[in-house]
Backbone of each chain as ProteinMPNN parsed JSONL, in Angstrom:
{"seq_chain_A": "MFIFLLILIVAAIGLVFLYRAISMAHTLQMNTLEDQRQRITNQYEFLRDQKQELLREVARKENELATLRNSQDGIKTISTRDLNLAESKDNPDDKVSRYLVRKGIISLEQSEKVTGKMKTLHMDFLGVCLTLGYIDLDTAKATLKATKVDSKLTE", "coords_chain_A": {"N_chain_A": [[34.667, 107.358, -46.238], [33.12, 105.11, -46.146], [31.086, 105.653, -48.202], [33.352, 105.335, -50.351], [33.766, 102.698, -49.841], [31.178, 101.663, -50.304], [30.902, 102.497, -52.944], [32.85, 100.866, -54.072], [31.946, 98.069, -53.671], [29.43, 98.308, -54.77], [30.53, 98.407, -57.758], [31.944, 96.169, -58.042], [29.679, 94.246, -57.871], [28.463, 95.253, -60.109], [30.314, 94.288, -61.905], [30.072, 91.365, -61.904], [27.876, 90.955, -62.476], [27.6, 91.785, -65.327], [29.507, 90.248, -66.259], [28.577, 87.587, -65.894], [26.307, 87.777, -67.528], [27.3, 88.134, -70.32], [28.838, 85.87, -70.455], [26.463, 84.234, -70.24], [25.263, 84.999, -72.729], [27.019, 84.136, -74.531], [27.236, 81.34, -74.111], [24.653, 80.777, -75.109], [24.763, 81.462, -77.68], [26.826, 79.726, -78.689], [25.389, 77.145, -78.265], [23.338, 77.558, -80.122], [24.766, 77.539, -82.453], [25.905, 74.905, -82.166], [23.554, 73.266, -82.306], [22.576, 73.883, -84.917], [24.744, 72.74, -86.238], [24.455, 70.243, -85.678], [21.934, 69.779, -86.39], [22.106, 69.593, -89.27], [24.13, 67.796, -89.493], [22.775, 65.491, -88.795], [20.543, 65.239, -90.577], [21.771, 64.72, -92.89], [23.037, 62.117, -92.139], [20.728, 60.869, -92.021], [19.303, 60.837, -94.318], [21.324, 59.454, -95.789], [21.087, 57.046, -94.521], [18.577, 56.167, -95.246], [18.915, 56.315, -98.083], [20.4, 54.052, -98.366], [18.811, 52.194, -97.288], [16.743, 51.896, -99.306], [18.185, 51.37, -101.226], [18.714, 48.807, -100.986], [16.333, 48.069, -100.819], [15.524, 48.303, -103.471], [17.364, 46.431, -104.773], [16.389, 44.221, -103.945], [13.727, 44.095, -104.609], [14.2, 43.769, -107.193], [15.396, 41.528, -107.852], [13.42, 40.03, -107.054], [11.735, 40.392, -109.051], [13.352, 39.789, -111.434], [13.024, 36.839, -110.863], [10.634, 36.167, -111.208], [10.236, 36.952, -113.897], [11.912, 34.804, -115.117], [10.627, 32.696, -114.236], [8.37, 33.125, -115.457], [9.203, 32.773, -118.539], [9.831, 29.977, -118.212], [12.543, 29.224, -117.469], [14.381, 27.506, -115.379], [16.943, 27.03, -114.788], [19.801, 28.468, -115.707], [22.826, 27.625, -117.72], [26.124, 27.866, -118.966], [25.996, 26.928, -121.274], [23.386, 27.251, -122.291], [23.418, 29.833, -122.529], [25.492, 30.335, -124.401], [28.048, 30.942, -123.508], [30.58, 29.449, -123.374], [31.287, 29.306, -125.95], [31.597, 31.746, -126.715], [33.475, 34.411, -128.022], [33.383, 36.941, -126.967], [34.191, 39.806, -124.995], [35.149, 39.11, -121.817], [34.066, 40.392, -119.304], [31.627, 41.112, -120.433], [30.34, 38.899, -120.63], [30.098, 38.018, -118.154], [28.535, 39.807, -117.442], [26.352, 39.37, -118.806], [25.298, 36.898, -117.964], [25.266, 37.297, -115.145], [22.806, 39.112, -115.219], [21.103, 37.468, -116.734], [20.632, 35.692, -115.121], [19.357, 37.007, -113.3], [20.711, 38.006, -110.901], [21.823, 40.531, -110.78], [20.312, 43.729, -111.912], [19.21, 45.03, -115.285], [19.805, 47.756, -115.193], [21.595, 47.963, -113.192], [23.828, 46.424, -114.298], [24.626, 48.314, -116.117], [25.345, 50.283, -114.811], [27.615, 49.377, -113.692], [29.165, 48.764, -115.634], [29.665, 51.273, -116.364], [31.327, 52.426, -114.364], [33.392, 50.945, -114.357], [35.642, 51.85, -115.647], [36.446, 54.099, -114.134], [37.2, 52.896, -111.779], [38.81, 51.266, -112.292], [38.687, 48.477, -112.293], [37.477, 44.998, -112.929], [34.673, 43.642, -113.932], [33.228, 41.989, -112.282], [34.662, 42.764, -109.761], [33.874, 45.534, -109.633], [31.335, 45.003, -109.123], [31.286, 43.45, -106.686], [32.256, 45.51, -105.008], [30.305, 47.628, -105.397], [28.281, 46.242, -104.1], [26.221, 44.616, -104.919], [26.709, 41.922, -105.489], [27.666, 38.942, -103.502], [30.722, 37.278, -102.322], [30.732, 34.769, -102.652], [28.683, 34.411, -104.789], [30.199, 35.655, -106.511], [32.421, 34.117, -107.031], [31.104, 31.568, -107.936], [29.898, 32.672, -110.212], [32.546, 32.895, -111.578], [33.254, 30.484, -112.179], [31.165, 29.392, -113.461], [31.08, 30.854, -115.715], [33.862, 30.601, -116.382], [35.664, 32.657, -116.784], [38.691, 34.596, -116.223], [39.94, 36.484, -113.483], [40.663, 39.012, -111.542], [39.95, 38.218, -109.162], [40.528, 35.701, -108.568], [43.018, 35.799, -108.301]], "CA_chain_A": [[35.508, 105.984, -46.283], [31.705, 104.311, -46.424], [30.852, 105.749, -49.594], [34.452, 104.758, -51.068], [33.744, 101.158, -49.851], [30.018, 101.212, -51.319], [31.127, 102.445, -54.833], [33.498, 99.675, -54.683], [30.724, 96.979, -53.721], [28.721, 98.331, -56.38], [30.954, 98.143, -59.088], [32.347, 94.747, -57.985], [28.702, 93.446, -58.246], [28.303, 95.307, -61.489], [31.29, 93.524, -62.712], [29.845, 90.273, -61.634], [26.464, 90.756, -63.281], [27.855, 91.961, -66.565], [30.338, 88.929, -66.578], [27.585, 86.32, -66.057], [25.667, 88.36, -68.713], [28.258, 87.949, -71.326], [28.861, 84.242, -70.401], [25.136, 83.679, -70.786], [24.836, 85.156, -74.272], [28.195, 83.344, -75.278], [26.698, 80.014, -74.188], [23.233, 80.77, -75.994], [25.436, 81.391, -79.053], [27.447, 78.185, -79.043], [24.386, 76.044, -78.223], [22.628, 77.652, -81.261], [25.481, 76.925, -83.605], [25.666, 73.561, -82.138], [22.099, 72.835, -82.828], [22.681, 73.823, -86.304], [25.656, 71.719, -86.764], [23.861, 68.679, -85.184], [20.893, 69.276, -87.254], [22.474, 69.503, -90.506], [24.641, 66.476, -89.631], [21.517, 64.477, -88.843], [19.846, 65.387, -91.864], [22.779, 63.955, -93.717], [22.808, 60.683, -91.996], [19.008, 60.118, -92.208], [19.329, 60.658, -95.81], [22.044, 58.333, -96.24], [20.658, 55.73, -94.156], [17.36, 56.123, -96.106], [18.956, 55.93, -99.438], [21.021, 52.598, -98.093], [17.388, 51.113, -97.324], [16.015, 51.769, -100.82], [18.964, 50.165, -102.642], [18.227, 47.411, -100.476], [14.612, 47.32, -101.283], [15.274, 47.938, -105.087], [17.768, 45.215, -105.249], [15.429, 43.022, -103.348], [12.479, 43.882, -105.615], [14.698, 43.626, -108.853], [15.639, 40.072, -107.838], [11.875, 39.484, -107.188], [11.189, 40.919, -110.716], [14.017, 38.839, -112.155], [12.628, 35.471, -110.394], [9.3, 36.227, -111.889], [10.653, 36.99, -115.146], [12.521, 33.727, -115.457], [9.417, 31.647, -113.944], [7.357, 33.024, -116.799], [10.008, 32.127, -119.317], [10.137, 28.796, -117.967], [13.819, 28.934, -117.362], [14.709, 27.532, -114.093], [18.272, 27.192, -114.474], [20.863, 28.829, -116.73], [24.057, 27.11, -117.757], [26.704, 28.717, -119.866], [25.586, 26.284, -122.663], [22.27, 27.858, -122.573], [23.976, 31.344, -122.798], [26.713, 30.158, -125.555], [29.317, 31.308, -122.974], [31.483, 28.674, -123.55], [32.034, 29.343, -127.396], [31.497, 33.284, -126.967], [34.615, 35.261, -127.802], [33.112, 38.19, -126.484], [35.037, 40.274, -123.827], [34.789, 38.607, -120.471], [33.049, 41.497, -118.742], [30.181, 41.093, -121.064], [29.962, 37.161, -120.574], [29.843, 37.926, -116.644], [27.426, 40.857, -117.25], [25.177, 38.457, -119.246], [25.462, 35.907, -117.158], [24.337, 37.763, -113.943], [21.331, 39.648, -115.588], [19.919, 36.398, -116.991], [20.376, 34.547, -113.636], [18.45, 37.634, -112.118], [21.479, 38.351, -109.777], [21.723, 41.835, -110.825], [19.585, 44.272, -113.066], [20.027, 45.664, -116.53], [20.405, 48.95, -114.704], [22.805, 47.81, -112.123], [24.788, 46.029, -115.024], [24.829, 49.6, -116.917], [25.724, 51.289, -113.982], [28.669, 48.693, -113.158], [29.96, 48.944, -116.988], [30.141, 52.615, -116.553], [32.015, 52.576, -113.036], [34.538, 50.101, -114.195], [36.88, 52.576, -116.199], [36.79, 54.841, -113.202], [37.644, 52.308, -110.745], [40.057, 50.344, -112.846], [38.417, 47.267, -111.911], [36.907, 44.337, -113.721], [33.138, 43.667, -113.842], [33.077, 41.091, -110.855], [35.199, 43.683, -109.023], [32.941, 46.491, -109.329], [30.139, 44.481, -108.403], [31.588, 43.178, -105.128], [32.446, 46.874, -104.327], [28.999, 48.195, -105.084], [27.613, 45.515, -103.066], [25.629, 43.693, -105.732], [27.028, 40.477, -105.296], [28.799, 38.578, -102.482], [32.204, 36.821, -102.835], [30.677, 33.461, -103.145], [28.203, 34.614, -105.661], [31.306, 36.23, -107.482], [33.253, 32.651, -107.238], [30.18, 30.951, -108.665], [29.993, 33.108, -111.746], [33.756, 32.921, -112.221], [33.306, 29.314, -112.357], [30.41, 29.359, -114.496], [31.515, 31.591, -116.999], [35.085, 30.259, -117.091], [36.664, 33.982, -116.819], [39.986, 34.867, -115.377], [39.506, 37.575, -112.947], [41.425, 39.292, -110.234], [39.334, 37.635, -107.973], [41.085, 34.324, -108.688], [44.239, 35.96, -108.065]], "C_chain_A": [[34.143, 105.188, -46.868], [31.753, 104.7, -47.662], [31.871, 105.387, -50.375], [33.936, 103.152, -51.265], [32.494, 100.679, -50.414], [30.337, 101.418, -52.629], [31.652, 101.266, -55.027], [32.752, 98.365, -54.826], [30.079, 96.896, -54.824], [29.357, 98.053, -57.443], [31.732, 96.657, -58.885], [30.886, 93.667, -58.206], [28.337, 93.634, -59.505], [29.007, 94.32, -62.356], [30.854, 91.956, -62.878], [28.615, 89.957, -62.666], [26.811, 90.778, -64.778], [28.679, 90.696, -67.132], [29.37, 87.507, -66.972], [26.637, 86.802, -67.502], [26.315, 88.034, -69.969], [28.253, 86.331, -71.345], [27.544, 83.86, -70.88], [24.943, 83.937, -72.441], [25.869, 84.545, -74.927], [27.532, 81.92, -75.33], [25.447, 79.736, -74.774], [23.873, 80.526, -77.493], [25.754, 80.282, -79.558], [26.321, 77.314, -79.055], [23.548, 76.237, -79.679], [23.2, 77.202, -82.605], [25.681, 75.519, -83.481], [24.794, 72.846, -82.817], [22.419, 72.79, -84.317], [23.646, 73.219, -86.818], [24.984, 70.249, -86.687], [22.94, 68.496, -86.454], [21.235, 68.826, -88.753], [23.251, 67.781, -90.769], [23.455, 65.144, -89.402], [20.779, 64.405, -89.818], [20.435, 64.647, -92.613], [22.633, 62.582, -93.584], [21.395, 59.945, -92.22], [18.993, 59.94, -93.506], [19.912, 59.571, -96.31], [21.652, 56.895, -95.692], [19.543, 55.586, -95.006], [17.768, 55.558, -97.347], [19.812, 54.177, -99.267], [19.764, 51.651, -98.185], [17.049, 51.326, -98.606], [16.845, 51.246, -101.567], [18.888, 48.976, -101.976], [17.216, 46.995, -101.017], [14.452, 47.29, -102.893], [16.072, 46.784, -105.329], [17.038, 44.053, -104.87], [14.269, 42.768, -104.04], [13.049, 43.661, -107.173], [14.803, 41.866, -108.956], [14.294, 39.29, -107.909], [11.385, 39.399, -108.683], [11.851, 39.738, -111.526], [13.456, 37.3, -112.003], [11.369, 35.106, -111.221], [9.497, 36.14, -113.306], [10.947, 35.79, -115.701], [11.289, 32.628, -115.202], [8.492, 31.777, -115.19], [7.853, 32.613, -117.969], [10.304, 30.981, -119.353], [11.699, 28.402, -117.754], [14.135, 28.637, -115.652], [16.016, 27.444, -113.574], [19.026, 27.672, -115.461], [22.368, 28.165, -116.633], [24.849, 27.968, -118.908], [26.466, 28.062, -121.279], [24.373, 26.996, -122.921], [22.588, 29.547, -123.001], [24.995, 31.394, -123.79], [27.595, 30.911, -124.994], [30.449, 31.014, -123.317], [32.303, 28.97, -124.738], [32.059, 30.868, -127.615], [32.871, 33.758, -126.777], [34.611, 36.285, -127.368], [34.169, 38.723, -125.22], [34.213, 39.583, -122.641], [33.961, 39.082, -119.611], [31.671, 41.036, -119.157], [29.501, 39.63, -120.662], [29.485, 37.128, -118.905], [28.798, 38.613, -116.434], [26.15, 40.063, -117.67], [24.626, 37.41, -118.24], [24.382, 36.035, -115.779], [23.042, 38.451, -114.058], [20.598, 38.378, -115.776], [19.946, 35.504, -115.656], [19.441, 35.487, -112.516], [19.251, 37.995, -110.912], [21.634, 39.978, -109.464], [20.756, 42.058, -111.924], [19.956, 44.999, -114.078], [20.669, 46.935, -116.015], [21.606, 48.903, -114.054], [24.091, 47.444, -113.191], [25.445, 47.274, -115.958], [25.901, 50.507, -116.153], [27.513, 50.594, -113.656], [29.663, 48.874, -114.337], [30.675, 50.694, -117.039], [31.133, 52.969, -115.305], [33.49, 51.758, -113.214], [35.778, 50.828, -114.932], [37.149, 53.515, -115.157], [37.43, 54.436, -112.155], [38.534, 51.31, -111.097], [40.05, 48.95, -112.76], [37.432, 46.341, -113.121], [35.252, 44.17, -113.29], [32.797, 43.13, -112.5], [33.533, 42.398, -109.517], [34.345, 44.903, -108.406], [31.435, 46.021, -108.936], [30.08, 44.193, -106.999], [31.536, 44.711, -104.641], [31.337, 47.504, -104.321], [28.028, 47.648, -104.059], [26.417, 44.798, -103.594], [25.564, 42.198, -105.509], [27.859, 40.072, -104.016], [30.005, 37.944, -103.265], [31.834, 35.409, -103.186], [29.82, 33.426, -104.417], [29.445, 34.964, -107.12], [31.949, 34.987, -108.113], [32.336, 31.918, -108.141], [29.9, 31.497, -110.097], [31.1, 32.975, -112.531], [33.718, 31.564, -112.907], [32.122, 28.803, -113.372], [30.47, 29.817, -115.426], [32.989, 31.257, -117.583], [36.031, 31.701, -117.481], [37.46, 34.041, -116.002], [39.383, 36.135, -114.707], [40.397, 37.808, -111.751], [41.178, 38.94, -109.393], [40.054, 36.534, -107.576], [42.589, 34.474, -108.252], [45.094, 35.746, -106.534]], "O_chain_A": [[34.174, 104.697, -47.996], [32.532, 104.068, -48.376], [31.41, 104.97, -51.437], [33.755, 102.537, -52.316], [32.446, 99.572, -50.951], [30.068, 100.553, -53.463], [31.221, 100.523, -55.909], [32.841, 97.652, -55.826], [30.009, 95.983, -55.646], [28.737, 97.356, -58.245], [32.074, 96.123, -59.94], [30.998, 92.515, -58.624], [27.933, 92.693, -60.188], [28.507, 93.677, -63.279], [31.231, 91.331, -63.869], [28.473, 88.992, -63.417], [26.37, 89.873, -65.486], [28.518, 90.237, -68.263], [29.422, 86.722, -67.919], [26.407, 85.992, -68.401], [25.524, 87.54, -70.772], [27.681, 85.681, -72.22], [27.47, 83.178, -71.901], [24.512, 83.082, -73.216], [25.624, 84.366, -76.12], [27.299, 81.374, -76.409], [25.109, 78.567, -74.964], [23.556, 79.625, -78.27], [25.264, 79.78, -80.569], [26.297, 76.603, -80.06], [23.149, 75.254, -80.304], [22.593, 76.707, -83.555], [25.662, 74.834, -84.504], [25.032, 72.011, -83.69], [22.516, 71.705, -84.891], [23.541, 73.055, -88.033], [25.045, 69.358, -87.535], [22.989, 67.589, -87.285], [20.709, 67.861, -89.309], [23.092, 66.951, -91.663], [23.511, 64.028, -89.917], [20.242, 63.31, -89.983], [19.761, 63.772, -93.155], [22.237, 61.849, -94.491], [21.133, 58.778, -92.508], [18.657, 58.83, -93.918], [19.358, 58.788, -97.083], [21.854, 55.835, -96.285], [19.658, 54.548, -95.658], [17.236, 54.539, -97.788], [19.677, 53.305, -100.125], [19.656, 50.652, -98.896], [17.237, 50.213, -99.099], [16.473, 50.641, -102.572], [19.057, 47.989, -102.692], [17.04, 45.915, -101.582], [13.647, 46.606, -103.523], [15.573, 45.99, -106.127], [17.115, 42.991, -105.488], [13.763, 41.654, -104.171], [12.328, 43.42, -108.141], [14.401, 41.148, -109.872], [14.061, 38.272, -108.56], [10.789, 38.488, -109.258], [11.202, 38.896, -112.145], [13.456, 36.586, -113.006], [11.141, 34.025, -111.765], [8.92, 35.244, -113.923], [10.372, 35.517, -116.755], [11.096, 31.753, -116.046], [7.98, 30.84, -115.804], [7.034, 32.008, -118.661], [10.989, 30.586, -120.297], [12.011, 27.22, -117.894], [14.097, 29.547, -114.825], [16.347, 27.653, -112.407], [18.773, 26.99, -116.453], [23.002, 28.192, -115.578], [24.213, 28.684, -119.682], [26.743, 28.671, -122.312], [24.368, 27.443, -124.068], [21.891, 30.229, -123.752], [25.426, 32.51, -124.078], [28.139, 31.705, -125.762], [31.333, 31.832, -123.574], [33.533, 28.958, -124.776], [32.532, 31.273, -128.676], [33.464, 33.632, -125.705], [35.694, 36.856, -127.235], [34.86, 37.908, -124.609], [32.988, 39.515, -122.534], [33.113, 38.35, -119.101], [30.778, 40.665, -118.396], [28.307, 39.421, -120.447], [28.645, 36.332, -118.485], [28.047, 38.348, -115.496], [25.101, 40.084, -117.026], [23.447, 37.322, -117.895], [23.371, 35.422, -115.435], [22.23, 38.414, -113.134], [19.588, 38.144, -115.112], [19.091, 34.65, -115.42], [18.969, 35.13, -111.437], [18.628, 38.293, -109.893], [21.594, 40.544, -108.372], [20.353, 41.189, -112.697], [20.984, 45.667, -113.962], [21.834, 47.225, -116.287], [22.545, 49.666, -114.283], [25.182, 47.997, -113.051], [26.577, 47.204, -116.436], [26.858, 51.162, -116.568], [28.46, 51.348, -113.432], [30.849, 49.106, -114.107], [31.716, 51.133, -117.53], [31.754, 54.02, -115.465], [34.458, 51.871, -112.463], [36.895, 50.338, -114.769], [38.324, 53.878, -115.216], [38.156, 55.195, -111.513], [39.0, 50.538, -110.259], [41.016, 48.236, -113.027], [36.797, 46.897, -114.017], [34.818, 44.673, -112.254], [32.14, 43.783, -111.689], [32.803, 42.773, -108.6], [34.157, 45.199, -107.226], [30.567, 46.771, -108.49], [29.176, 44.521, -106.232], [30.66, 45.008, -103.828], [31.105, 48.086, -103.261], [27.226, 48.279, -103.37], [25.599, 44.369, -102.779], [24.57, 41.483, -105.385], [28.676, 40.866, -103.549], [30.23, 38.042, -104.471], [32.559, 34.817, -103.985], [30.082, 32.515, -105.203], [29.434, 34.582, -108.291], [32.04, 34.778, -109.323], [32.834, 31.613, -109.225], [29.696, 30.728, -111.037], [31.052, 32.921, -113.76], [34.095, 31.457, -114.074], [32.304, 27.775, -114.024], [29.857, 29.242, -116.325], [33.359, 31.473, -118.738], [36.922, 31.727, -118.33], [37.177, 33.583, -114.896], [38.476, 36.769, -115.245], [40.811, 36.878, -111.059], [41.962, 39.121, -108.461], [40.254, 36.322, -106.38], [43.284, 33.517, -107.911], [46.307, 35.946, -106.471]]}, "seq_chain_B": "MDNSTIYLILALSGFVFVVVLMIHQHNCSDMARRKRGKVEAVTRKLQPRIEILEKEIVDLKVKIEEIDEQIVTFQ", "coords_chain_B": {"N_chain_B": [[42.983, 107.384, -44.969], [43.516, 109.831, -47.563], [41.596, 112.009, -49.819], [42.68, 111.947, -52.623], [43.781, 109.543, -52.662], [41.8, 107.609, -52.251], [40.074, 108.274, -54.766], [42.078, 107.519, -56.53], [42.413, 104.923, -55.862], [39.881, 103.868, -56.7], [39.498, 104.456, -59.218], [41.447, 103.029, -60.598], [40.548, 100.742, -59.61], [37.92, 100.474, -61.275], [39.119, 100.624, -64.07], [40.533, 98.303, -64.029], [38.314, 96.683, -63.873], [37.065, 97.098, -66.011], [38.923, 96.308, -67.988], [38.989, 93.613, -67.432], [36.49, 92.9, -68.238], [36.364, 93.448, -70.906], [38.438, 91.797, -71.75], [37.168, 89.014, -71.498], [34.701, 89.282, -72.723], [36.174, 89.411, -75.345], [37.282, 87.173, -75.606], [35.114, 85.448, -75.787], [33.575, 86.174, -77.977], [35.6, 85.637, -79.613], [35.708, 82.814, -79.353], [33.08, 82.01, -80.286], [32.985, 82.963, -83.177], [35.182, 81.158, -84.292], [33.641, 78.694, -83.839], [31.456, 79.404, -85.474], [32.598, 79.491, -87.722], [33.54, 76.856, -88.22], [30.943, 75.52, -88.325], [29.742, 76.494, -90.577], [31.522, 75.659, -92.334], [31.078, 72.725, -92.267], [28.433, 73.076, -92.942], [28.795, 73.829, -95.805], [30.066, 71.497, -96.547], [28.326, 69.377, -96.581], [25.748, 70.241, -97.483], [25.701, 70.273, -100.123], [25.682, 67.525, -100.793], [23.727, 66.658, -99.533], [21.454, 67.585, -100.961], [21.97, 66.068, -103.4], [21.515, 63.564, -102.364], [18.925, 63.604, -101.77], [17.817, 63.919, -104.261], [18.643, 61.292, -105.378], [17.25, 59.812, -103.628], [14.656, 60.353, -104.35], [14.384, 59.579, -106.968], [15.145, 56.694, -106.536], [12.799, 56.032, -105.081], [10.95, 56.22, -107.145], [11.785, 54.478, -109.008], [11.24, 51.981, -107.496], [8.518, 52.052, -107.529], [7.943, 51.773, -110.194], [9.108, 49.062, -110.459], [7.59, 47.968, -108.592], [5.068, 47.992, -109.849], [5.509, 46.298, -112.432], [6.141, 44.002, -111.022], [3.562, 43.168, -109.932], [2.187, 43.27, -112.304], [3.24, 41.05, -113.669], [2.666, 38.942, -111.907]], "CA_chain_B": [[43.252, 107.797, -46.357], [43.035, 111.221, -48.329], [40.377, 111.843, -50.802], [43.46, 111.598, -53.647], [44.065, 108.446, -52.591], [40.458, 107.045, -52.634], [39.982, 108.766, -55.957], [43.088, 106.587, -57.258], [42.149, 103.63, -55.893], [38.459, 103.68, -57.264], [39.901, 104.87, -60.978], [41.939, 101.902, -60.727], [39.416, 99.454, -59.623], [37.359, 100.899, -62.556], [39.901, 100.199, -64.885], [40.661, 96.849, -63.725], [37.02, 95.74, -63.819], [36.721, 97.029, -67.718], [39.722, 95.297, -68.785], [38.365, 91.964, -66.944], [35.062, 92.591, -69.043], [36.788, 93.341, -72.256], [39.047, 90.632, -72.012], [35.786, 88.236, -71.372], [33.927, 89.347, -74.167], [36.867, 89.22, -76.561], [37.59, 85.685, -75.661], [33.687, 84.419, -75.973], [33.484, 86.257, -79.315], [36.709, 84.892, -80.451], [35.279, 80.99, -79.658], [32.072, 82.1, -81.113], [33.805, 82.975, -84.237], [35.678, 79.754, -84.589], [32.587, 77.926, -83.791], [30.515, 79.656, -86.798], [33.619, 79.101, -89.16], [33.354, 75.293, -88.037], [29.349, 75.193, -88.854], [29.719, 76.887, -91.897], [32.511, 74.456, -93.144], [30.143, 71.575, -92.16], [27.022, 73.109, -94.077], [29.079, 73.914, -97.085], [30.532, 70.382, -97.172], [27.462, 68.464, -96.396], [24.56, 70.629, -98.217], [25.459, 69.641, -101.393], [25.514, 66.134, -100.585], [22.138, 66.49, -98.914], [20.598, 67.773, -101.985], [22.021, 64.6, -104.346], [21.044, 62.295, -102.054], [17.379, 63.772, -101.834], [17.2, 63.689, -105.523], [18.663, 60.332, -105.259], [16.111, 59.031, -102.95], [13.404, 60.613, -105.055], [14.61, 58.465, -108.315], [14.828, 55.29, -106.153], [11.301, 55.748, -104.934], [10.213, 56.174, -108.599], [12.044, 52.938, -109.308], [10.485, 51.083, -106.707], [7.041, 52.115, -107.793], [8.002, 51.212, -111.462], [9.246, 47.556, -110.229], [6.308, 47.251, -108.202], [4.108, 47.694, -110.892], [6.177, 45.383, -113.158], [5.938, 42.597, -110.433], [2.014, 43.01, -110.434], [1.969, 42.898, -114.044], [3.943, 39.428, -113.826], [1.852, 38.279, -110.955]], "C_chain_B": [[42.917, 109.141, -46.714], [42.251, 111.09, -49.418], [41.401, 111.346, -52.321], [43.396, 110.269, -53.717], [42.834, 107.154, -52.971], [40.187, 107.319, -54.126], [40.802, 107.59, -57.001], [42.943, 105.362, -57.294], [40.714, 103.098, -56.559], [38.881, 103.84, -58.979], [40.403, 103.912, -61.135], [41.401, 100.853, -60.799], [38.358, 99.423, -60.977], [37.824, 100.177, -63.604], [40.204, 98.707, -64.964], [39.46, 96.015, -64.321], [36.72, 95.734, -65.429], [37.668, 96.235, -68.512], [39.272, 93.964, -68.525], [36.989, 91.909, -68.085], [35.421, 92.553, -70.532], [37.674, 92.213, -72.768], [38.028, 89.233, -72.236], [35.222, 88.096, -72.566], [34.58, 89.224, -75.392], [36.949, 87.634, -77.0], [36.196, 85.008, -75.908], [33.36, 84.947, -77.39], [34.412, 85.631, -80.329], [36.128, 83.321, -80.564], [34.051, 81.077, -80.349], [32.185, 82.052, -82.697], [34.008, 82.049, -85.176], [34.652, 78.821, -84.739], [31.953, 78.144, -85.067], [31.376, 79.12, -87.863], [33.081, 77.387, -89.326], [31.919, 74.866, -89.001], [29.243, 75.326, -90.122], [30.425, 76.054, -92.876], [31.557, 73.386, -93.36], [29.039, 71.704, -93.248], [27.519, 72.929, -95.365], [29.262, 72.518, -97.727], [29.065, 69.548, -97.036], [25.96, 68.89, -97.34], [24.627, 70.159, -99.642], [25.204, 68.23, -101.728], [23.983, 65.897, -99.992], [21.174, 66.402, -100.084], [20.938, 66.768, -103.33], [21.514, 63.77, -103.797], [19.545, 62.543, -101.754], [17.113, 63.549, -103.397], [17.574, 62.141, -106.008], [17.651, 59.376, -104.917], [14.615, 59.31, -103.699], [13.281, 59.68, -106.225], [14.446, 57.089, -107.747], [13.239, 55.039, -105.797], [10.455, 55.833, -106.204], [10.389, 54.961, -109.063], [11.335, 51.876, -108.58], [9.291, 51.01, -107.286], [7.098, 51.536, -109.101], [8.13, 49.579, -110.997], [8.02, 47.104, -109.531], [5.104, 46.959, -109.141], [4.358, 46.606, -112.068], [5.872, 43.952, -112.453], [4.368, 42.286, -110.372], [1.723, 42.691, -111.561], [2.234, 41.317, -114.081], [3.045, 38.366, -113.243], [0.501, 37.928, -111.695]], "O_chain_B": [[41.957, 109.634, -46.12], [42.225, 110.001, -49.99], [40.937, 110.478, -53.059], [42.984, 109.741, -54.75], [42.944, 106.159, -53.687], [40.069, 106.267, -54.754], [40.303, 106.979, -57.946], [43.172, 104.64, -58.264], [40.583, 101.917, -56.879], [38.33, 103.116, -59.809], [39.884, 103.412, -62.133], [41.544, 100.031, -61.704], [38.097, 98.376, -61.569], [37.191, 99.24, -64.092], [40.077, 98.059, -66.003], [39.539, 95.005, -65.021], [36.285, 94.765, -66.051], [37.345, 95.596, -69.514], [39.186, 93.187, -69.475], [36.641, 90.866, -68.638], [34.882, 91.762, -71.306], [37.67, 91.778, -73.92], [38.248, 88.492, -73.193], [35.207, 87.11, -73.303], [33.955, 88.989, -76.426], [36.791, 87.059, -78.078], [36.277, 83.839, -76.285], [32.811, 84.102, -78.097], [34.161, 85.233, -81.467], [36.092, 82.707, -81.63], [33.861, 80.141, -81.125], [31.571, 81.231, -83.378], [33.51, 81.901, -86.292], [34.687, 78.096, -85.733], [31.853, 77.175, -85.819], [30.953, 78.404, -88.771], [32.45, 76.873, -90.249], [31.854, 74.163, -90.01], [28.734, 74.461, -90.834], [30.019, 75.794, -94.009], [31.206, 73.101, -94.505], [28.745, 70.894, -94.126], [26.992, 72.112, -96.121], [28.901, 72.204, -98.861], [29.042, 68.87, -98.064], [25.215, 68.023, -97.798], [23.645, 69.704, -100.23], [24.627, 67.833, -102.74], [23.319, 64.872, -100.148], [20.333, 65.52, -100.256], [20.118, 66.753, -104.249], [20.903, 62.966, -104.501], [18.914, 61.526, -101.465], [16.085, 62.938, -103.689], [16.918, 61.685, -106.944], [17.249, 58.426, -105.588], [13.643, 58.563, -103.591], [12.238, 59.069, -106.457], [13.703, 56.301, -108.333], [12.591, 54.058, -106.162], [9.275, 55.484, -106.179], [9.451, 54.297, -109.503], [10.873, 50.913, -109.192], [8.904, 49.886, -107.607], [6.236, 50.674, -109.272], [7.146, 48.877, -111.231], [7.466, 46.038, -109.801], [4.385, 45.961, -109.165], [3.374, 46.089, -112.597], [5.467, 42.967, -113.069], [3.966, 41.187, -110.755], [0.948, 41.764, -111.794], [1.412, 40.511, -114.517], [2.717, 37.296, -113.754], [-0.398, 37.341, -111.093]]}, "name": "protein", "num_of_chains": 2, "seq": "MFIFLLILIVAAIGLVFLYRAISMAHTLQMNTLEDQRQRITNQYEFLRDQKQELLREVARKENELATLRNSQDGIKTISTRDLNLAESKDNPDDKVSRYLVRKGIISLEQSEKVTGKMKTLHMDFLGVCLTLGYIDLDTAKATLKATKVDSKLTEMDNSTIYLILALSGFVFVVVLMIHQHNCSDMARRKRGKVEAVTRKLQPRIEILEKEIVDLKVKIEEIDEQIVTFQ"}
């Protein structure tokens, strides 16, 4: 009887040890997988934030460059008359694009990028500029006023 | 209790212990498999984006350097 009880107790202890070993291995495996997931998510978020920061820096520096160019050229203010926008029969988006570039609000590269995205997004030039964050709403309204172009923004 | 009863109880206990361990092991491996699938899905989704972001960041840095040079030239 004693031997029987001894075998039973040893088997129970063995069961507990094995159970714990399996649980610990499982926890370790889950932690490793979670770390892997966390690492790749963090890397993605870090790069995304870095890109946003660099985009902001590029926009700031392009504005600075445009200001320097304008001051070099001696153009303090640009009106529609300077740009011959009022008389122009061009595409309204071209007018807006030229106006924004000449004012130094957006760069030439940004203008080209916006023109490229217009078909994809089915929006006009100002709409895409706003969507991409190149200009704010006040600038868009001021641009519309200056270029006298009808836009979906006015609707 | 006679010997046969004791052996029977021992055999039954052993069987129960083994079944408990097998169920636990199966449960754990199933959870790990599902988790691994999720991690692989996230990796498949994010890895191409990360590569694109890295390229874009390099381009942006180059662009910033170019603008800096232009600014210095104008100044």
